[in-house]
C-alpha positions as CSV (number, residue, x, y, z in Angstrom):
1,M,70.8,113.6,-143.8
2,Q,71.6,110.2,-145.2
3,F,69.7,107.6,-147.3
4,D,70.5,104.3,-148.9
5,A,70.4,104.1,-152.7
6,D,71.5,101.9,-155.7
7,Y,74.0,103.6,-157.9
8,Y,74.1,102.9,-161.7
9,D,77.1,104.4,-163.5
10,G,75.4,104.5,-166.8
11,I,77.7,101.8,-168.3
12,S,77.1,98.6,-166.3
13,P,73.6,97.3,-165.6
14,C,74.8,96.3,-162.2
15,A,73.9,98.5,-159.3
16,K,76.2,99.4,-156.4
17,R,74.8,100.0,-153.0
18,V,75.8,103.4,-151.6
19,L,75.1,105.7,-148.6
20,V,74.2,109.2,-149.8
21,D,74.8,112.2,-147.7
22,I,73.0,115.6,-148.3
23,V,75.5,118.2,-147.2
24,N,75.6,121.9,-148.1
25,N,73.4,121.5,-151.3
26,Y,75.5,118.5,-152.5
27,F,74.9,114.8,-152.9
28,T,78.0,113.0,-151.6
29,F,78.7,109.3,-151.5
30,T,81.5,106.8,-152.1
31,V,81.6,104.0,-154.7
32,L,83.7,100.9,-154.4
33,T,85.6,100.3,-157.7
34,C,87.8,97.5,-158.8
35,S,90.7,98.2,-161.1
36,A,92.2,95.9,-163.7
37,D,94.7,94.5,-161.2
38,K,91.7,93.7,-158.9
39,T,92.6,96.4,-156.5
40,I,89.6,97.7,-154.7
41,S,89.4,101.4,-154.1
42,H,86.9,104.0,-152.9
43,Q,85.8,106.7,-155.4
44,P,84.2,109.7,-153.7
45,I,81.5,111.4,-155.7
46,K,80.2,114.9,-154.9
47,V,77.5,116.4,-157.1
48,L,75.6,119.7,-156.8
49,I,72.0,118.9,-156.1
50,N,70.8,121.7,-158.4
51,D,72.7,120.0,-161.3
52,C,70.7,116.8,-160.7
53,H,67.2,115.9,-161.9
54,V,65.1,114.5,-159.1
55,Q,62.2,112.8,-160.8
56,A,58.8,113.4,-159.4
57,R,57.2,110.8,-157.1
58,L,55.3,108.1,-158.9
59,G,53.0,106.1,-156.6
60,S,55.0,103.7,-154.4
61,G,57.9,103.3,-156.9
62,K,61.5,104.2,-156.2
63,R,62.7,107.8,-156.3
64,L,65.0,108.4,-159.2
65,I,67.8,110.9,-159.2
66,D,69.6,111.5,-162.6
67,L,73.1,112.8,-162.1
68,P,74.8,115.2,-164.6
69,D,77.2,112.5,-166.0
70,G,74.4,110.2,-167.0
71,S,74.6,108.0,-163.9
72,R,71.6,107.5,-161.6
73,L,70.6,106.9,-158.0
74,E,67.5,104.9,-157.1
75,T,66.2,105.0,-153.6
76,N,63.2,103.9,-151.5
77,F,63.5,107.1,-149.5
78,K,60.3,109.0,-150.5
79,D,60.6,112.4,-148.8
80,L,63.6,113.8,-150.6
81,E,62.0,117.2,-151.1
82,H,62.2,117.9,-147.4
83,Y,66.0,117.8,-147.4
84,L,66.7,119.3,-150.8
85,P,67.4,123.0,-151.6
86,A,64.1,124.9,-151.8
87,K,62.6,125.2,-155.2
88,P,59.4,126.8,-156.5
89,A,56.7,124.1,-156.0
90,N,55.5,122.5,-159.2
91,R,51.7,122.4,-158.6
92,F,51.1,120.1,-161.5
93,W,53.3,117.3,-160.2
94,Q,52.0,117.9,-156.7
95,G,48.5,117.4,-158.0
96,V,49.6,114.2,-159.8
97,H,51.2,112.8,-156.8
98,Y,48.1,113.6,-154.6
99,A,45.8,112.0,-157.2
100,E,47.8,108.8,-157.5
101,T,48.2,108.3,-153.7
102,H,44.6,108.8,-152.6
103,K,42.2,105.9,-153.2
104,L,39.1,108.1,-153.4
105,V,40.6,110.2,-156.2
106,I,41.6,107.0,-158.0
107,V,38.1,105.6,-157.8
108,I,36.5,108.8,-159.0
109,A,39.0,109.0,-161.9
110,F,38.2,105.3,-162.8
111,V,34.5,105.9,-162.8
112,G,34.9,109.1,-164.8
113,I,37.0,107.4,-167.4
114,A,34.5,104.5,-167.6
115,L,31.6,106.9,-168.1
116,A,33.4,109.1,-170.5
117,S,34.4,106.1,-172.6
118,A,30.9,104.8,-172.6
119,V,29.5,108.1,-173.8
120,L,32.3,108.4,-176.4
121,L,31.6,104.9,-177.7
122,K,27.8,105.3,-177.8
123,Y,27.5,108.9,-179.2
124,G,30.9,110.2,-180.2
125,V,32.1,107.3,-182.3
126,P,29.0,107.1,-184.5
127,I,29.2,110.8,-185.2
128,M,32.9,110.5,-186.1
129,A,32.2,107.5,-188.3
130,K,29.4,109.3,-190.1
131,Y,31.4,112.4,-191.1
132,T,34.5,110.3,-191.9
133,A,32.5,108.2,-194.2
134,L,31.0,111.2,-195.9
135,A,34.5,112.7,-196.4
136,T,35.9,109.4,-197.8
137,P,36.3,109.3,-201.6
138,F,33.9,106.8,-203.1
139,S,36.8,105.2,-205.0
140,I,38.4,104.2,-201.7
141,E,35.1,102.8,-200.4
142,K,34.6,100.8,-203.6
143,D,38.0,99.3,-203.4
144,L,37.3,98.2,-199.8
145,G,34.0,96.6,-200.9
146,K,35.7,94.9,-203.9
147,Q,38.4,93.4,-201.7
148,T,35.8,92.3,-199.0
149,L,33.7,90.5,-201.6
150,A,36.8,88.8,-203.0
151,S,37.7,87.6,-199.5
152,L,34.2,86.3,-198.9
153,D,34.3,84.5,-202.2
154,S,37.5,82.7,-201.3
155,E,37.4,79.0,-200.4
156,K,39.4,79.7,-197.3
157,L,36.6,81.6,-195.6
158,G,33.9,79.5,-197.1
159,Y,31.0,82.0,-197.0
160,F,29.9,81.9,-200.6
161,E,29.5,79.4,-203.5
162,A,28.6,80.2,-207.0
163,S,24.9,80.9,-207.4
164,K,22.7,78.1,-208.7
165,I,19.9,80.5,-209.7
166,P,19.4,80.2,-213.5
167,V,20.9,83.1,-215.5
168,I,17.5,84.0,-216.9
169,K,16.1,84.4,-213.4
170,Q,19.1,86.5,-212.3
171,K,18.6,88.8,-215.4
172,D,14.9,89.0,-214.5
173,I,15.7,90.2,-211.0
174,T,18.4,92.5,-212.2
175,A,16.0,94.1,-214.7
176,A,13.3,94.5,-212.1
177,L,15.6,96.3,-209.7
178,A,16.9,98.5,-212.6
179,T,13.2,99.3,-213.5
180,M,12.5,100.5,-210.0
181,C,15.6,102.7,-210.0
182,S,14.6,104.2,-213.3
183,K,11.2,105.1,-211.9
184,T,12.6,106.6,-208.6
185,N,15.6,108.2,-210.2
186,N,17.1,108.1,-206.7
187,C,19.2,105.0,-206.6
188,P,23.0,105.1,-205.8
189,A,25.6,103.3,-207.9
190,Y,25.4,99.6,-207.1
191,Q,26.5,96.2,-208.3
192,L,24.1,93.3,-207.7
193,N,25.8,89.9,-206.9
194,F,24.1,86.5,-206.7
195,R,25.7,83.9,-204.3
196,K,24.7,80.6,-202.7
197,S,25.6,80.5,-199.0
198,P,24.7,77.5,-196.8
199,V,26.7,79.3,-194.1
200,I,24.7,82.6,-194.2
201,G,21.4,81.3,-195.4
202,A,18.6,83.5,-196.7
203,N,20.0,87.0,-196.6
204,A,20.8,90.1,-198.6
205,F,23.3,92.7,-197.5
206,A,25.3,95.7,-198.7
207,L,29.1,95.9,-198.6
208,P,31.0,99.2,-198.9
209,G,31.2,100.7,-202.3
210,G,27.7,99.7,-203.5
211,Y,28.3,95.9,-203.7
212,I,25.0,94.2,-202.9
213,V,24.8,90.4,-202.3
214,I,21.6,88.4,-202.4
215,T,21.7,84.7,-201.6
216,D,20.0,81.9,-203.5
217,E,18.3,80.9,-200.2
218,L,16.5,84.3,-200.0
219,I,15.4,84.2,-203.6
220,A,13.9,80.7,-202.9
221,L,11.9,82.2,-200.0
222,A,10.4,85.0,-202.2
223,K,7.1,84.5,-203.9
224,N,7.8,86.9,-206.7
225,N,10.2,89.6,-207.9
226,D,8.3,92.3,-206.0
227,E,9.4,90.8,-202.7
228,I,13.0,90.5,-203.9
229,V,13.1,94.0,-205.2
230,A,11.5,95.3,-202.0
231,V,14.4,93.8,-199.9
232,L,17.0,95.0,-202.4
233,A,15.5,98.5,-202.1
234,H,16.2,98.3,-198.4
235,E,19.8,97.4,-199.2
236,L,20.0,100.3,-201.6
237,G,19.0,102.5,-198.7
238,H,22.1,101.2,-196.9
239,V,24.2,102.0,-199.9
240,K,22.7,105.5,-200.3
241,G,23.6,106.3,-196.7
242,R,27.0,104.6,-196.9
243,H,26.1,102.6,-193.9
244,A,28.5,99.7,-194.5
245,L,31.5,102.1,-194.5
246,R,30.1,103.9,-191.4
247,Q,29.7,100.7,-189.5
248,T,33.2,99.5,-190.5
249,L,34.7,102.8,-189.4
250,Q,32.7,102.7,-186.2
251,G,34.0,99.3,-185.4
252,T,37.6,100.3,-186.2
253,I,37.4,103.6,-184.2
254,S,35.8,101.7,-181.2
255,G,38.6,99.1,-181.4
256,L,41.3,101.8,-181.3
257,I,39.6,103.4,-178.3
258,I,39.4,100.1,-176.5
259,I,43.1,99.5,-177.2
260,A,44.0,102.9,-175.9
261,I,42.1,102.2,-172.7
262,T,43.0,98.6,-172.1
263,G,46.2,98.2,-174.0
264,D,45.0,94.8,-175.3
265,V,45.5,94.6,-179.0
266,S,44.4,91.0,-179.1
267,S,40.8,92.0,-178.2
268,I,40.3,93.5,-181.7
269,V,39.2,91.2,-184.5
270,S,41.5,91.8,-187.4
271,A,39.5,89.9,-190.0
272,L,37.7,92.7,-191.9
273,P,35.5,90.4,-194.0
274,A,34.3,88.5,-191.0
275,L,33.7,91.8,-189.2
276,I,31.6,93.2,-192.0
277,I,29.6,90.0,-192.6
278,N,28.7,89.8,-188.9
279,M,28.2,93.5,-188.1
280,S,24.8,94.8,-187.1
281,Y,23.5,98.1,-188.3
282,S,22.1,100.4,-185.6
283,R,18.4,100.8,-185.4
284,E,18.7,104.4,-186.7
285,L,20.4,103.2,-189.9
286,E,17.9,100.3,-190.3
287,T,15.0,102.8,-190.0
288,E,16.7,105.1,-192.5
289,A,17.1,102.2,-195.0
290,D,13.5,101.1,-194.3
291,N,12.2,104.7,-195.1
292,Y,14.2,104.7,-198.3
293,A,12.8,101.4,-199.3
294,L,9.2,102.5,-198.5
295,Q,9.5,105.7,-200.6
296,S,11.1,103.8,-203.5
297,L,8.4,101.2,-203.6
298,K,5.7,103.8,-203.5
299,V,7.2,105.8,-206.4
300,A,7.9,102.7,-208.4
301,C,4.3,101.4,-207.9
302,I,5.5,98.2,-206.2
303,P,3.2,97.0,-203.4
304,S,4.9,98.0,-200.2
305,K,3.5,95.0,-198.4
306,S,6.0,92.9,-200.4
307,F,8.7,94.0,-198.0
308,A,6.7,93.1,-195.0
309,T,5.8,89.7,-196.4
310,L,9.4,88.6,-197.1
311,L,10.6,90.0,-193.8
312,L,8.1,87.8,-192.0
313,K,9.2,84.8,-194.0
314,L,12.8,85.6,-193.1
315,E,11.9,85.8,-189.4
316,K,10.0,82.5,-189.5
317,N,12.9,80.9,-191.4
318,Y,15.4,81.9,-188.7
319,G,13.4,81.6,-185.6
320,N,10.5,79.3,-186.4
321,G,8.1,82.3,-185.9
322,S,9.9,83.8,-182.9
323,S,12.2,86.8,-182.8
324,A,14.6,88.3,-180.3
325,P,13.1,91.0,-178.1
326,E,13.6,94.5,-179.5
327,M,15.8,95.5,-176.5
328,I,18.4,93.0,-177.4
329,S,17.9,92.7,-181.2
330,S,20.4,94.3,-183.5
331,H,17.5,95.3,-185.8
332,P,14.3,97.0,-184.8
333,D,11.4,94.7,-183.9
334,T,10.1,93.1,-187.0
335,K,6.5,93.7,-186.2
336,A,7.2,97.4,-185.6
337,R,9.2,97.6,-188.8
338,I,6.5,96.3,-191.1
339,V,3.7,98.5,-189.8
340,P,4.5,101.4,-192.2
341,F,4.7,99.0,-195.1
342,L,1.3,97.4,-194.3
343,K,-0.4,100.8,-193.6
344,D,0.6,102.2,-197.0
345,H,-2.3,101.7,-199.4
346,S,-1.2,104.0,-202.1
347,H,-1.6,102.8,-205.7
348,C,-0.7,103.9,-209.1
349,N,-3.2,104.7,-211.8
């Protein structure tokens, strides 16, 4: 049995074309060599097949035969096994070769990977992020939030400007929130930060580590401190559940999974501050924060409709009275969210 192959001696990157014979359990072939005085000679090579490593078939690629001295043969001859000394069949590699050479198996595997990835991203990643966040020391989360806020404050990103709200008004809002927390005795550690942001507009959000930001534009929309505190109570719900860290971890883990599947590192946004500022909480986390806010307002004797009123103002401010459909909205539908706050008629004596 003979087959053509390229011979690499392990020293030179240049291949030499050879004709390999399989005779009595040996690979035999002759290599043309050129000596220092430019004399061409024929060097016979004879290698015991069992001393060689014949690599498994890989799709339509060349067959590779590693020789004991570090040299290699590469050939397009696929059916080497039929002419080699009998060896116990390796069922694993037989299965791999079968899978990679049958289109139906490839299609089934592709669909399976796609479905498994979708399930992992939708259900597995949030669970991993949740328990990772709970296991993360608060000091690490606080450092992350501090660095993120500093980045957002930088002129380079241009998200924030110094607040123009009078100091007296800032202290009044801070005191009102502290009063609510003292009544509920259920507030997490937090730091309230006032910022002006023409880029973001009327908004309030929680960063990792308990850093809460409220913009001048949101304060301007509010009729009174009750409305402001109601929205801040919602953000405290995010802080309580460590939602910002969970969402950050979820985005990171999802990115790593996408890289592992596609191999495309460029598809992952590396700017953490921009990621956090633009990230959307899941509806489950928003509902959890809403429930926390509703209970806090009830205990603190703050009209729960205050939250609904300011939420409707925010919706009108952003969409002139219209909102994205619930199916495509990053938050639950506004009208559905405010129902529990409008239905609550509890009052304090």
